[in-house]
N, C-alpha and C positions, 0 to 999 in steps of 0.2 A: 490540448485534448482533454475533455472533461468526461468523467465517468461517475455513475451513480449505481450503487448496489443496494437494493432494498432487502436487507437482511441484518440481523443483530450482529454487529462486528465482534469478532473474537480475536483477542491478542494472541500472537504466536507463542506457543509453549516451547520450552527448550527441548532439544532432541534428547531422547532417552537411550539408555544402553540396555539391550536385552540379549537373549541367547544367540541371536543372529547378527549382533552388532547394533549400530545406532539406527534409530527409527524416529519418525515424527509421530507424536500422539494422534490417534484417529481424528479427534475433533479438529485439530489444527490442519491435518492433511485434507479433511473434507472441506474446510473453509477455504483453504488455498485453491482447491479444485473449483469451488463455487465462484471465487474471484476470477479465476482464469476463464471460466465459461462465460461469465457476465461481461468481462472485458472483450473477449473475442466476438461476442454477439453485438457489441456496440462499436466495433472498429469498422472504419470504411473499407470497402473492397480494395484489394491491392496495397494494403498498408504494409510498410516495412519498418522494422524497429529503428529507433533513433540510434545514430552512430556517434553523436557528439554528446557533450555534457548536457545534463538536464536538471530541471528544477521540479520538485514534487511538492504539491500543496495537498494536505490531507485533513479532512474533517470527519471525526468519528462521532456519531450520534447514538446514544444508548438510553434506555429507560431508567437505569440506576443513576444515583447522584454522582456527579463528577468526582468528588473526593472519595467515593466508595472504593474499597479494594476490589469489588466485583467489576468495576469499570476496566481494570487492567492498566498496566503501564503504557503510556503513550508510545514509548520507543518500541514496545512489542507489537503495537498496532501498525506502526510504520514498517517494521520488519516483515509483518505478515503480508502487507501490500507489496513492498518492494521485492520480496522473494517470489510472490505469486506471479507478478507481471514481468519479471526478468525473463528474457528471451522472447516475450510477446511484444512489449513496448520498447525495450532497450536490451542491449546485449549483456551488460554487466552492471551490477549495482554500484560499482566504482564510478560510473558515469554520473551518479547523483551527486551534484556539488552543493545543493541547497535544499533544505526541507523546511516547510512551514506547516505546522500541525496543531490541531486543537481537539480537545475532548468537549463534547456538548451533551446536555440533557435534551431528550426529545421523547414524545409519546410515539414517534415513528422512527424506530431504530433503522439506521442506514449508514452507509459509508460513501462519502463523496471525495473524489480526488481528481487532481488535474496534473498533467505532466506537460511541460513545454521545454523547448530547447533553451538552454542558458545562453545569454549574451555575455561573453567573456571580454572584459576590457582590462588591460594591464594585469591579467592573471586573476581577476576578481569576477565572480559570477554576478549576473544581474540580480538586483534585489526586489524586482517588481514583477507581478504577473500581468499588469496592465499594459 
């Protein structure tokens, strides 16, 4: 399953501790909600989350240079997506057994990702999306 979100990708910020306990910063929370809405809009009718191990391929496109601190850590972009789609596309992020991710420069910021069932052979996940 392939998904495209036409928005400037935002890496997940760490949870903060405030007067009422832990909370996710507003910008990260809003981006998570945007991912969830975009994914749900692109899902086929009667879709049910994956129950087996899955593979995630993620491409992050931003206007800033790839080596720039403004781009964000790639692992935080991965976490933003996996946290947002958990319970929509799969039940638990522990189901993700392989991740393939890249940061890319583009004049058209966006997030593209693909999820597919992993083919497990001798306890090792498939290494190909093809």
